[in-house]
N, C-alpha and C positions, 0 to 999 in steps of 0.2 A: 578786787577778787579776794574772797575770804581765804583764810589760811587752809581750811579744809579743801577747798577747790584747788588751791595751789598744789597741795600734796597729791591730790588725785591726778592733776595734769602732769606733774613731775613723774609720777609712777607710770603713767601711760606712755610718756616720751621714752622713759628708760626701757620699758618692755618692748616698744617698737624698735629701739636701737638694737637690743639684744636679738630680736627676731630677724632684723635686717642682716646683722653680722652672721647669724646662724644660717640664713638662707644663702648668703654669699659662699659660706664654707661648704654647704651641702649641695650646691647647684651642680658641681662636677660629679658628685656621687650619684645624684639623680640621673645625670646624663649617662653615666656608666650603666646604671640599672636599666634605663630606657634602651640603651644599645643591646644589652643582653636580651631583654624582652623581644626587641625587634628581630634579632638574629634567631632566637629560639622559635619565633612564630613564622618568620618569612624566608629564612635561608633555604636555598634550593634543596639541601640535604638535611635530614634530621640531625640536630646538634644537642648534646647533653648540656643542660644548664650548668651543672657543677663543673664541667670541663671549661666552659666559658669563664666562670668565676675564677678558676685556678689560673687560666691564661692571663686574665686581667691582673691578678695579684702577682703572678710571676713577672709580668711586664713592669709593674711598679718597682719591684725589687731590683730587676735588672737595669732599670734606668738610673740607679744611684751609683754604686761602685761595686767592684767584684766581690766584696765581702758582705754586702747587704743582700738579703734574699727573702723570699717567701718560702717557708718550710711547710708543705702540705701534711695533712694528717698521716698519710701512709709513710712519710719519711721522718716525722717528728719523733716518733718512738725510738727509732734507731739513733737519732741525734742525741736524745736524752741518755740513752743507754751507754753511748760512747763515753760521755763525761762522768756518768755515775759508776762506770766500770762494772756493770752488772746487767745481765739479761738472761732470759730463758732460752736455752738452746743446747747444742751438742758440743760446743767448744772446738770448732773447726775453723781454720784460717784457709781461705781459698783464693785463687787468683783467676784472671780471665781465661776463657776457653783456649785449649791447645788447638793444634791443627786438626785434630780429630773431632773437635767440637765439644770435648769433655772438659770439665772443670778440674784443675789440678789442686790437690791439697798441699798447701805449703807447710803447715804445721798443725799440731793439735795442742790445746791448752792443757798443761799438766794437771792430772787428776780429774779431767773432764770425762763425761760419758764416752766421747769419741776415743780418747786415749785408752780408757779401760776396755773398750770394745776391740782394741787392737788395730785401729786405723793408723796408717803410717804416712809420713811425708812422702810425696810423689805418687801416692795413690790417686787415681782419676775417677771422679764421679761420673757414671754413665746415666744413672736415673735416680730420681727422688720420688719415693712412693709410686714407682712404676711409670713415672713421667720422664721422658728423655730430657736431658739438660741441653741438648743441641738447640741453639738459638737463645738460650737463657743468658742474661747478664749476671754478673756477680751479685748485684742487688736483688734480682729476681730470685736467685738461688738462696741467698741469705734469708730472704723473707720466708721461704719455704722451710728452711732449716730451723729458724727460730720459732718459738711457740711456748705455750703454757707448760711449765714443769709438770712432769708426770705423763704427758702425752708422748707418743713415739713417732719415729720417722724410719722408713725403710730405704736404705741406700744400696744401690748396685755399683760395685767398684771394679775397676780394672787395675790389676797390680802387675808390675814388671815381673817377668819370669814365672808367672802363674797362668796356666793355660785357660782356665775357666773363670768367668766373672764371679766375684764374691758378693753375696747378698747378706746384709746384716741389718737387724732392727735394733734401734737405739732409743732409749728413753731420755727425753729432754730433762734438764735439771737447771738450777740457777747457776750460771757461769759467772764467776768473779774474775775479771781480767786483770792481769798485772800491768802496772805502769812503770814499775822500777825493777830492773833485772841486773844481773851481775855478769861475771866473766864466763861462767859455765854452771850447769846444774851438778849437784852432788848426787850420790847414789840414792839418797832418800828424797830426791826431788827438789830440795831447797837450793837456793842460789849461793854460790861462793862469790863474795864480793872482793876477793883479792885476786890479783893477776897470777895466772899460772906461770907467765914469763918471769915474774918477780913478785913473790908474796908480800914484799914490803910496800907494794903499790896497790891501793884500793881502786877498783873499777866499778862505777855505777852508771847504768844507762837508764835514762828517763825517756819513755816512748810517747807519753802524753801527759799533760798537766790536768789530771782529773780530780774528782772529789776525794779519792783515797791516796793520792800521790804523796801528800805531806806525811802521813803516818807511815807509809811504806818506806819513804826516804829516811825518816828518823830511825827506823829499825835497822836499815842497812848501814847507816853511818855509825850507829852505836855498836854494831857488830865488828867494826874495823878500827874505831878511833884509837884504841889502846896500842895498836901495832902498825898503823899506816904511817909511812914516812913520806908518802906522796899520794895524791888523789887525782883520778881521771873522772870527769863528769861528761858522759857522752850524750849530746843532744842532736846528733845527726838524724835527719829525717823526722824530727819531732816538729809537727806542724802547729803545735800550740795547745790551747785549751783554756783553762780558767786563769785569769790574771791574778786573783788572790793567791792561788797555789804557787804561781811563779814568784810572787813577792815573799811568800812564806819560805820558799826554797832558798832564795837569796839570803834571807835573814838567818838561816842556819850557818852561814859562812861569814857573817859580818857582825861586828860589834857596834858600828856606828855608820852614819852616812845616809844620804838619800838613795833609795832603791830605784824609784820610778815616779814620774809625775805624769798626770793625765791632763790634757788641755782640750776643752770642749769648744762649743760654738762661740764665735767672735773672739777666740783666743783666750778665753777665761780658764784659769787653772782650776780644775775641779777637785783634784786630790793630789796629795804628796805622801808617799809611803816611805818611812824612815826605818832603819834597822834598829833593833832592840839589843841591849847588852846581853852577851852570852852567845856561844857558838857550839856547834856539834863536833867540829873538828878544830884543833888548835890552829891559831893564825899562822904559826911558823911552819905548818905542813904545806909544802908547795902544791899548787893545784893547776890542772889543765882542763879546759873546756873544749870539747870537740864539736865543731859545727860544719854544716855543708849547705849547699844551695837550697835544700828543702827544710832547713831549720828556720822556723817562722814564728812570728807573734810572741807567745809567752817564752819561747826558746830565745828569742832576741832580747826580750826584757832581761832574762837571766844572764845571758852571755854579755850583753852590753853593760849591765850593772857591774858584774864581777870584773870586767875589763877596765871600766872607768875608775873603779875604786882600787885597782891594782891588786885584786885578790886572786886573780887567775890569769894564766896565759892562754890565749885563744889560738887553737891550731885547726887547720882544715881549709875550708872554702868560704867565700863571702856568703852571708846568709840571704834569705829570700827577700827581705825588705817589706814586711807587713807591720807597720807601726800604728795600726788603728785598733780601737776597742769597739766591740759589738755588744749591744744589749739584746737580749732575747725577750720579746714581748709576746705572750701567749694570746691567741685569738681563737675564735670559733669554739668558745667554751673550754679552752685549754687543750683542744685536740690538734691545733696547728699553731704556727708562730711566725712572727716577723723578726728576722735578725737584722738589726739596724746599727750602722756605724754611728757612734755617739761621741767619740773623742779620739785623739791621737795621744800616744804615750811618748815620753822622752826619757832616756837614761840620765844618770847623774850629770854628765857633761852637757846635756841639753842638745846634743847632736841629733840630726834628723835620721830616723830609721826607715821611714815610709818611702817606698818606691812608687812614684806616681806613674800614670800610663805613659807619659811622654819623657820619663827619666832616661838619661843616657848612662852608659857604663862609667863615664867620668864624673857623674854627679855623686853627691853624698847620699847614700842610702844603705840600709842593712848594717851588719856588723862584719868588719874586716878582721881576718886573722892578724895576730901580732906580726911585726916585721920579721921576716925570715922564716915564718911558719905557715905560709900559704902553700898548701899541698892539694893540687887539683887532680881528681881521678877521672879517667875516661870511663866509658860505658862498661867495658869489660872488667875494669878494676872495681867499679861500683857493684857489679853483679857478684864478684868474688867476696866482697865485704859482706854483702847481704847473705850469701850462702854460708859463710863462716859463722855469722851470728845465728843463723837458723840451726846449723849443726850443733852448736854448743848449747843451744837451748833445749835440745831433745836428748833424752836419755838413751835413745837407740843409737845415737852418734856420740857417745861419751868420750871425752878426750882421754888419751892414754896416760896422761900424767896429772897428778894432783899435788897439793902442797905437801903431802906426805912423801912425795918423791921429787924434791926440788931439783935434782940433778937432770931430770928429763925436761928438755926445753920445749916450749910451745912453738913448734915449727909452723903452725898455721898463722902466726903473727905476721909472717911475710906477705900474707894475702891482704893485709890491711895497712898500707903505708902510713896513713894518718895516725892510727893507734900506735904503730911501731915508733913513730917519731915522738909521740907523747911519752911512751915508756923510756925511750933514750934520754929525752929532756929531763925527766924526773930523776932518773938514775944518776945523772950528772950533778943534780942538785943535792942529793944526800950521800953520795959516795965520798 
């Protein structure tokens, strides 16, 4: 056999092998496509092909773990907006329907079109653009409220102690959502990051780890670092967000040490993030991190790291137990995505954070409060904590006392036993 013929034969064999491998990989995809064709053409009732595709993709995501999923086009925009902290809309926070079927307004974003239009917490939405909200989910209503800046929405509202419905037309705008908040708003709408109960204690609440959180937190810390004798970082009900944001946050409080490690397929360590020299708050300032059962993912990265490196005392409840990392892979031309679990993370001690489906309460998972600082709230206490936070974020419910009047105590602190315990702990540290 000549050298030329040998090269041709080798090339042919290689191409055949590649084709065989590719055929094996795509056989299942062909079967899925065939099944969709068969259903579309032969099912007893007409079926939308797009709906069949979405059902197949949803099934693929659901077969993996609770945090992997298919994000269809109609949901992907909202998913991106949550992390980017920016969207076109009115700036209204709503909750599921009341007994009347209306949607209750929980709060309005400060400075947003809804706030400027005079919409108040506890107003109830009866209709949107003349369409009754009865039967609508929060997601359905949110889709109708959001839209291109400059366009308008007409709302019909029911307000307590007002006999007639209120109709208001509001123009949408770009809404920048806050991820970092303080103890209460001041008269000019800014946040006061010192405790009304004790101005020597800084209080910072992080609601999500978004794209702008790092900058917001840096500004908050710089506003208090020259006077804070203690610091409270509130991560309760924070379900997570971007892992790099969580590691940046930890780095603000640490001079050295491992923040988090991620371990991928086959137990391979994919990355290790270490703290850099320099902190936003002096190391001698005592720190408390508040967590509860809904503190998850990036919140657990943060609380676990600061606990392991002895930078903060953890107060509250055992955290959720989500120790996995998801990559978001855009598909369908960037209109939809697959959220895929690609690794697990571990805090500096290497302990397990992830709660698996068969995990028991006695197993190791989540972040536990420090010894003596586990404070569990019942449903009514949790509701009071949420209502207190809502009141103090709204200028229409402005607290009666400010740091200009330190003799007037924050009586609402009794509504939040976890926060009250944090204040008491820190006061003992610097008194």
